[in-house]
N, C-alpha and C positions, 0 to 999 in steps of 0.2 A: 388744202388736201384735195380739192377738186382737180387741180392741175396734176397732182401726183396720180390720182386714180385714172385720169384721162390718159396720161402718158403711159401708165402701166397697161391700159386697155389697148393702146396703139401698138405697144411692144408685143403683146400677146397675139393680136390679130395679124400683124405683119411678120411675126416670128423673128424679131430683131434680137441680137444679143444685148444684154443689159448688164451694167456693172454698177456697183455701189462703192463709193469711196468716202472714207472719213479722213479729214485732214487733221493730223495730230498737231496740237498747239496752234490751231488756226488763228486765234485771237492775238497771238504774239507776233504775227506778221504784219499787222496793220500799222501804218505810219500815222502819227498824231499830227493834226494840223494846228492845234492850239496848245498853249503851254499848260502842262499838267504836272503837279508836284505831289510827292507823297512823303510821309514820314519814313525815316530809316527803319528797316526791319529789325526786330529784336535780335540781339546777338551780333549785329554789325558794329564794327569798331571804326571810329573816326578819330583820328589824332590821338590814338591810345585810350580813348574812352569807350567802354563797351556799353551799349544801350541795353538796359535791363527793364523789365516790367516794374511799374510802380503801383502802389496801392491807390494813389491819387493820380489821375491822368492829366492833372493840370501841369502846364509848363512852369519851370522855374523861371521867374521873371528876370533873374540876373543873367541867365544864359539865353542866347538866341537859339531856337530849335534848329537842328540840322535837317535839311530835306533833300530829296533827290528830284531832279527834273527828268521826267521820262521822255525818251526819244521814240520808243515803240509802245504799243498798246500792251496792257496786261489783262488777264482774266479778272473780272469784277468791275472794270471800268465801264461806265455807261457808253463810252465811245467805242469800245472794243468790237462789238458785232458790226456796227456801221462802218468802221474803218477797214475791217477785214473784207466785208462785202464790196466796198468801193475798190479795194485793191484787186480782188478776184474779178469783178465785172470789167474793170479796165483791161485786165490781162486777156479775158475771153474776147472782148471787143477787138483788141489788137490782133487776135488770131483769126478774125473774120466772122465772129459770131454776132448775131443781132439779138438785142434784149427784147423780149416780148412786151408789148404795150398792155396786154391783158393781165399778165402776171410777170412782174419784174424779176422773179427768181428763175424764169425759164429763158435759156439762151439757145438759139438755133443757128446752124450754119448750113447753107444750101449752096453747093457748088455744082449745079447741073444735075448729075446723076447721084451725087453723094449728099445725104442728109444726116446731120448729126444734131443731137439735142443734149443739153446739160441742164439738169434741174437742181437748183441749190436750195438746201434747207439748213440754215445756220452753218455748220461745218461739215455737213454731209452732202453728197452729190449722187444723182443717178445720171449715168452717162450711157447713151444709146444711139443707135443709128442703123442705117442700112449697109454699112461697110465696116467689117471688123478691123481691117487694116487702118482705116482712117480713125477709128475709135482709139486704137493703140497709139 
């Protein structure tokens, strides 16, 4: 929160435009680096068998449970926020931003006269700078 307050103070003092952006379904964009499997969702049909809730959650020992191997992250996975942030940071760095060593959620781009800042908090961002066209 210290970085958020500091950036908002700079925005106010310098009268920079500021934009807030929320990324819809952000965690679904992360690529998984390790193998993650999940049970099939209820109602999913596999080979004509519809998976239904059971009173006992124990697997039938005669049948092998059917699972899905995930390729992308899902909400609820412990890897989801980390993978989303890794993908976003690599994209920002590829656009010429530098990640702050004091706060890894702050990215700054300085091209001589133009200064841009992106502050990331989970799937929300504050985007500001001294040039409206560059921000756009």
